[in-house]
TIVO-2410 file (N, C-alpha, C; in nm, 3 decimals):
# residues 98
REC num residu      c1      c2      c3 atome chaine
REC   1      M   0.113  -0.096  -0.013     N      A
REC   1      M  -0.014   0.020   0.005    CA      A
REC   1      M   0.077   0.135   0.021     C      A
REC   2      R   0.047   0.250  -0.058     N      A
REC   2      R   0.064   0.304  -0.128    CA      A
REC   2      R   0.077   0.445   0.075     C      A
REC   3      E   0.252   0.471   0.094     N      A
REC   3      E   0.232   0.547   0.209    CA      A
REC   3      E   0.161   0.707   0.228     C      A
REC   4      F   0.191   0.747   0.102     N      A
REC   4      F   0.125   0.849   0.096    CA      A
REC   4      F   0.023   0.871  -0.049     C      A
REC   5      I  -0.086   0.976  -0.021     N      A
REC   5      I  -0.154   0.936  -0.145    CA      A
REC   5      I  -0.160   1.094  -0.206     C      A
REC   6      V  -0.194   1.152  -0.262     N      A
REC   6      V  -0.222   1.323  -0.321    CA      A
REC   6      V  -0.325   1.344  -0.333     C      A
REC   7      N  -0.442   1.438  -0.288     N      A
REC   7      N  -0.531   1.464  -0.219    CA      A
REC   7      N  -0.551   1.596  -0.393     C      A
REC   8      F  -0.581   1.592  -0.493     N      A
REC   8      F  -0.595   1.714  -0.527    CA      A
REC   8      F  -0.759   1.772  -0.533     C      A
REC   9      V  -0.714   1.918  -0.504     N      A
REC   9      V  -0.831   2.006  -0.504    CA      A
REC   9      V  -0.902   2.077  -0.569     C      A
REC  10      K  -1.041   2.122  -0.551     N      A
REC  10      K  -1.096   2.235  -0.688    CA      A
REC  10      K  -1.016   2.338  -0.706     C      A
REC  11      D  -0.946   2.445  -0.673     N      A
REC  11      D  -0.792   2.493  -0.665    CA      A
REC  11      D  -0.680   2.459  -0.785     C      A
REC  12      K  -0.687   2.320  -0.839     N      A
REC  12      K  -0.565   2.277  -0.854    CA      A
REC  12      K  -0.430   2.276  -0.740     C      A
REC  13      S  -0.463   2.357  -0.677     N      A
REC  13      S  -0.320   2.274  -0.528    CA      A
REC  13      S  -0.314   2.137  -0.502     C      A
REC  14      F  -0.265   2.082  -0.429     N      A
REC  14      F  -0.277   1.966  -0.360    CA      A
REC  14      F  -0.252   1.917  -0.229     C      A
REC  15      T  -0.269   1.870  -0.143     N      A
REC  15      T  -0.224   1.817   0.003    CA      A
REC  15      T  -0.172   1.695  -0.074     C      A
REC  16      I  -0.045   1.691   0.060     N      A
REC  16      I  -0.053   1.457   0.074    CA      A
REC  16      I  -0.046   1.445   0.157     C      A
REC  17      M  -0.112   1.328   0.202     N      A
REC  17      M  -0.227   1.264   0.296    CA      A
REC  17      M  -0.150   1.162   0.351     C      A
REC  18      N  -0.072   1.143   0.500     N      A
REC  18      N  -0.050   0.977   0.489    CA      A
REC  18      N  -0.231   0.887   0.561     C      A
REC  19      A  -0.226   0.769   0.582     N      A
REC  19      A  -0.358   0.670   0.585    CA      A
REC  19      A  -0.419   0.728   0.683     C      A
REC  20      A  -0.355   0.767   0.826     N      A
REC  20      A  -0.457   0.847   0.916    CA      A
REC  20      A  -0.548   0.979   0.913     C      A
REC  21      E  -0.424   1.070   0.791     N      A
REC  21      E  -0.493   1.167   0.737    CA      A
REC  21      E  -0.627   1.133   0.610     C      A
REC  22      I  -0.646   1.067   0.548     N      A
REC  22      I  -0.737   0.956   0.463    CA      A
REC  22      I  -0.842   0.929   0.520     C      A
REC  23      K  -0.851   0.850   0.594     N      A
REC  23      K  -0.925   0.832   0.714    CA      A
REC  23      K  -1.028   0.883   0.798     C      A
REC  24      L  -0.926   1.065   0.832     N      A
REC  24      L  -1.011   1.122   0.898    CA      A
REC  24      L  -1.078   1.184   0.772     C      A
REC  25      D  -1.026   1.200   0.642     N      A
REC  25      D  -1.065   1.322   0.605    CA      A
REC  25      D  -1.240   1.264   0.544     C      A
REC  26      L  -1.179   1.084   0.519     N      A
REC  26      L  -1.302   1.036   0.430    CA      A
REC  26      L  -1.451   1.039   0.511     C      A
REC  27      F  -1.401   0.977   0.676     N      A
REC  27      F  -1.446   1.047   0.758    CA      A
REC  27      F  -1.589   1.172   0.811     C      A
REC  28      R  -1.484   1.270   0.805     N      A
REC  28      R  -1.528   1.320   0.787    CA      A
REC  28      R  -1.630   1.395   0.625     C      A
REC  29      R  -1.635   1.325   0.608     N      A
REC  29      R  -1.684   1.391   0.423    CA      A
REC  29      R  -1.827   1.279   0.479     C      A
REC  30      L  -1.788   1.176   0.461     N      A
REC  30      L  -1.895   1.052   0.523    CA      A
REC  30      L  -2.005   1.135   0.590     C      A
REC  31      D  -1.964   1.188   0.692     N      A
REC  31      D  -2.015   1.269   0.822    CA      A
REC  31      D  -2.123   1.350   0.790     C      A
REC  32      N  -2.096   1.417   0.738     N      A
REC  32      N  -2.202   1.563   0.675    CA      A
REC  32      N  -2.233   1.520   0.583     C      A
REC  33      L  -2.303   1.416   0.508     N      A
REC  33      L  -2.386   1.332   0.445    CA      A
REC  33      L  -2.521   1.341   0.486     C      A
REC  34      D  -2.596   1.317   0.376     N      A
REC  34      D  -2.775   1.339   0.433    CA      A
REC  34      D  -2.781   1.215   0.423     C      A
REC  35      N  -2.864   1.108   0.508     N      A
REC  35      N  -2.935   0.972   0.498    CA      A
REC  35      N  -2.893   0.902   0.355     C      A
REC  36      Q  -2.995   0.998   0.269     N      A
REC  36      Q  -3.008   0.893   0.104    CA      A
REC  36      Q  -2.847   0.865   0.052     C      A
REC  37      R  -2.806   0.993   0.040     N      A
REC  37      R  -2.673   1.032   0.013    CA      A
REC  37      R  -2.587   0.953   0.090     C      A
REC  38      L  -2.592   0.926   0.167     N      A
REC  38      L  -2.487   0.876   0.200    CA      A
REC  38      L  -2.491   0.735   0.245     C      A
REC  39      E  -2.656   0.632   0.211     N      A
REC  39      E  -2.635   0.529   0.184    CA      A
REC  39      E  -2.635   0.523   0.010     C      A
REC  40      K  -2.628   0.553  -0.045     N      A
REC  40      K  -2.560   0.537  -0.206    CA      A
REC  40      K  -2.415   0.526  -0.196     C      A
REC  41      V  -2.351   0.688  -0.110     N      A
REC  41      V  -2.180   0.604  -0.077    CA      A
REC  41      V  -2.128   0.527  -0.024     C      A
REC  42      Y  -2.204   0.487   0.097     N      A
REC  42      Y  -2.150   0.290   0.087    CA      A
REC  42      Y  -2.172   0.246   0.051     C      A
REC  43      T  -2.307   0.246  -0.039     N      A
REC  43      T  -2.294   0.134  -0.162    CA      A
REC  43      T  -2.253   0.090  -0.222     C      A
REC  44      K  -2.167   0.239  -0.278     N      A
REC  44      K  -2.006   0.200  -0.367    CA      A
REC  44      K  -1.888   0.162  -0.353     C      A
REC  45      I  -1.899   0.232  -0.171     N      A
REC  45      I  -1.766   0.165  -0.093    CA      A
REC  45      I  -1.707   0.021  -0.072     C      A
REC  46      I  -1.808  -0.035  -0.052     N      A
REC  46      I  -1.859  -0.147  -0.007    CA      A
REC  46      I  -1.842  -0.246  -0.145     C      A
REC  47      N  -1.878  -0.238  -0.272     N      A
REC  47      N  -1.896  -0.284  -0.388    CA      A
REC  47      N  -1.795  -0.244  -0.409     C      A
REC  48      L  -1.630  -0.138  -0.420     N      A
REC  48      L  -1.554  -0.112  -0.472    CA      A
REC  48      L  -1.480  -0.266  -0.298     C      A
REC  49      I  -1.473  -0.204  -0.257     N      A
REC  49      I  -1.358  -0.296  -0.090    CA      A
REC  49      I  -1.412  -0.465  -0.176     C      A
REC  50      N  -1.533  -0.498  -0.219     N      A
REC  50      N  -1.552  -0.641  -0.241    CA      A
REC  50      N  -1.514  -0.673  -0.393     C      A
REC  51      T  -1.488  -0.582  -0.399     N      A
REC  51      T  -1.438  -0.616  -0.513    CA      A
REC  51      T  -1.331  -0.764  -0.605     C      A
REC  52      E  -1.270  -0.826  -0.669     N      A
REC  52      E  -1.117  -0.867  -0.593    CA      A
REC  52      E  -1.073  -0.751  -0.672     C      A
REC  53      N  -1.090  -0.673  -0.755     N      A
REC  53      N  -0.966  -0.635  -0.863    CA      A
REC  53      N  -1.073  -0.512  -0.908     C      A
REC  54      P  -1.046  -0.396  -0.849     N      A
REC  54      P  -1.121  -0.324  -0.861    CA      A
REC  54      P  -1.077  -0.246  -1.009     C      A
REC  55      R  -0.975  -0.296  -1.044     N      A
REC  55      R  -1.007  -0.227  -1.167    CA      A
REC  55      R  -0.953  -0.313  -1.310     C      A
REC  56      K  -1.002  -0.398  -1.270     N      A
REC  56      K  -0.935  -0.527  -1.373    CA      A
REC  56      K  -0.986  -0.475  -1.538     C      A
REC  57      D  -1.101  -0.401  -1.519     N      A
REC  57      D  -1.197  -0.390  -1.686    CA      A
REC  57      D  -1.047  -0.259  -1.734     C      A
REC  58      V  -0.983  -0.219  -1.615     N      A
REC  58      V  -0.917  -0.066  -1.657    CA      A
REC  58      V  -0.841  -0.198  -1.851     C      A
REC  59      L  -0.796  -0.257  -1.842     N      A
REC  59      L  -0.729  -0.299  -1.919    CA      A
REC  59      L  -0.796  -0.451  -2.009     C      A
REC  60      S  -0.878  -0.413  -2.074     N      A
REC  60      S  -0.928  -0.538  -2.153    CA      A
REC  60      S  -0.859  -0.625  -2.186     C      A
REC  61      P  -0.917  -0.755  -2.248     N      A
REC  61      P  -0.781  -0.796  -2.328    CA      A
REC  61      P  -0.758  -0.782  -2.452     C      A
REC  62      E  -0.827  -0.685  -2.540     N      A
REC  62      E  -0.846  -0.586  -2.620    CA      A
REC  62      E  -0.812  -0.491  -2.630     C      A
REC  63      I  -0.766  -0.408  -2.517     N      A
REC  63      I  -0.678  -0.237  -2.540    CA      A
REC  63      I  -0.564  -0.331  -2.453     C      A
REC  64      K  -0.534  -0.470  -2.409     N      A
REC  64      K  -0.413  -0.509  -2.398    CA      A
REC  64      K  -0.338  -0.532  -2.503     C      A
REC  65      A  -0.427  -0.617  -2.627     N      A
REC  65      A  -0.379  -0.612  -2.757    CA      A
REC  65      A  -0.363  -0.545  -2.819     C      A
REC  66      A  -0.423  -0.447  -2.840     N      A
REC  66      A  -0.417  -0.301  -2.931    CA      A
REC  66      A  -0.285  -0.228  -2.834     C      A
REC  67      L  -0.263  -0.204  -2.712     N      A
REC  67      L  -0.141  -0.135  -2.687    CA      A
REC  67      L   0.030  -0.305  -2.706     C      A
REC  68      D   0.009  -0.355  -2.687     N      A
REC  68      D   0.093  -0.459  -2.700    CA      A
REC  68      D   0.144  -0.463  -2.830     C      A
REC  69      E   0.015  -0.440  -2.982     N      A
REC  69      E   0.042  -0.424  -3.118    CA      A
REC  69      E   0.126  -0.279  -3.089     C      A
REC  70      A   0.071  -0.134  -3.073     N      A
REC  70      A   0.148  -0.005  -3.092    CA      A
REC  70      A   0.315   0.005  -3.077     C      A
REC  71      L   0.266  -0.100  -2.910     N      A
REC  71      L   0.460  -0.088  -2.819    CA      A
REC  71      L   0.546  -0.162  -2.955     C      A
REC  72      E   0.474  -0.268  -3.022     N      A
REC  72      E   0.557  -0.351  -3.148    CA      A
REC  72      E   0.616  -0.256  -3.182     C      A
REC  73      D   0.511  -0.186  -3.233     N      A
REC  73      D   0.492  -0.153  -3.362    CA      A
REC  73      D   0.629   0.009  -3.354     C      A
REC  74      S   0.594   0.058  -3.221     N      A
REC  74      S   0.716   0.166  -3.192    CA      A
REC  74      S   0.889   0.116  -3.150     C      A
REC  75      K   0.871  -0.054  -3.166     N      A
REC  75      K   1.012  -0.099  -3.074    CA      A
REC  75      K   1.027  -0.164  -3.287     C      A
REC  76      K   0.987  -0.151  -3.359     N      A
REC  76      K   1.001  -0.198  -3.535    CA      A
REC  76      K   1.020  -0.018  -3.589     C      A
REC  77      G   1.029   0.065  -3.510     N      A
REC  77      G   0.980   0.206  -3.637    CA      A
REC  77      G   0.864   0.217  -3.662     C      A
REC  78      R   0.718   0.170  -3.687     N      A
REC  78      R   0.636   0.192  -3.828    CA      A
REC  78      R   0.605   0.341  -3.651     C      A
REC  79      V   0.650   0.453  -3.671     N      A
REC  79      V   0.577   0.589  -3.583    CA      A
REC  79      V   0.560   0.652  -3.672     C      A
REC  80      Y   0.502   0.694  -3.634     N      A
REC  80      Y   0.431   0.872  -3.756    CA      A
REC  80      Y   0.440   0.968  -3.619     C      A
REC  81      A   0.489   1.116  -3.708     N      A
REC  81      A   0.531   1.218  -3.624    CA      A
REC  81      A   0.414   1.321  -3.567     C      A
REC  82      H   0.391   1.397  -3.517     N      A
REC  82      H   0.252   1.477  -3.435    CA      A
REC  82      H   0.217   1.504  -3.519     C      A
REC  83      E   0.314   1.549  -3.617     N      A
REC  83      E   0.220   1.709  -3.713    CA      A
REC  83      E   0.164   1.619  -3.776     C      A
REC  84      E   0.259   1.564  -3.877     N      A
REC  84      E   0.190   1.422  -3.954    CA      A
REC  84      E   0.020   1.351  -3.925     C      A
REC  85      V   0.080   1.297  -3.831     N      A
REC  85      V  -0.057   1.287  -3.830    CA      A
REC  85      V  -0.156   1.395  -3.738     C      A
REC  86      M  -0.129   1.481  -3.668     N      A
REC  86      M  -0.272   1.612  -3.715    CA      A
REC  86      M  -0.320   1.660  -3.805     C      A
REC  87      Q  -0.236   1.626  -3.986     N      A
REC  87      Q  -0.248   1.695  -4.021    CA      A
REC  87      Q  -0.321   1.650  -4.169     C      A
REC  88      K  -0.279   1.436  -4.113     N      A
REC  88      K  -0.371   1.398  -4.208    CA      A
REC  88      K  -0.483   1.326  -4.110     C      A
REC  89      T  -0.536   1.441  -4.033     N      A
REC  89      T  -0.678   1.391  -3.879    CA      A
REC  89      T  -0.759   1.535  -3.956     C      A
REC  90      K  -0.657   1.661  -4.020     N      A
REC  90      K  -0.797   1.703  -4.000    CA      A
REC  90      K  -0.808   1.708  -4.183     C      A
REC  91      E  -0.767   1.655  -4.208     N      A
REC  91      E  -0.739   1.658  -4.359    CA      A
REC  91      E  -0.870   1.545  -4.366     C      A
REC  92      K  -0.881   1.458  -4.372     N      A
REC  92      K  -1.020   1.294  -4.324    CA      A
REC  92      K  -1.142   1.374  -4.203     C      A
REC  93      Y  -1.074   1.481  -4.152     N      A
REC  93      Y  -1.178   1.520  -3.995    CA      A
REC  93      Y  -1.185   1.691  -4.047     C      A
REC  94      P  -1.250   1.718  -4.141     N      A
REC  94      P  -1.233   1.889  -4.132    CA      A
REC  94      P  -1.284   1.957  -3.989     C      A
REC  95      N  -1.368   1.869  -3.988     N      A
REC  95      N  -1.526   1.932  -3.963    CA      A
REC  95      N  -1.477   1.987  -3.807     C      A
REC  96      L  -1.379   1.889  -3.764     N      A
REC  96      L  -1.390   1.866  -3.591    CA      A
REC  96      L  -1.276   1.972  -3.573     C      A
REC  97      F  -1.272   2.071  -3.635     N      A
REC  97      F  -1.100   2.207  -3.645    CA      A
REC  97      F  -1.189   2.345  -3.719     C      A
REC  98      K  -1.248   2.406  -3.676     N      A
REC  98      K  -1.355   2.441  -3.693    CA      A
REC  98      K  -1.344   2.549  -3.647     C      A
***
């Protein structure tokens, strides 16, 4: 488990919180919720905790295969400059650049 977690706040500044500070912050936020909202948040948190691997859907087999293919292309020099990609994109989809 990470020792510190960065907590981004609305003004784009951040604070570094240790585990005890995170728990206290969560408690305070939960304590301020009305009952209906608390039940919804509680359900989401419990579902997240009970999920064997909460991020397993982030890299589906299809995404992993696409990333592996892209990395292999990169290793073999099959790459394009950003400018070239942007030029072809603007030619193909001019309505996106109005």
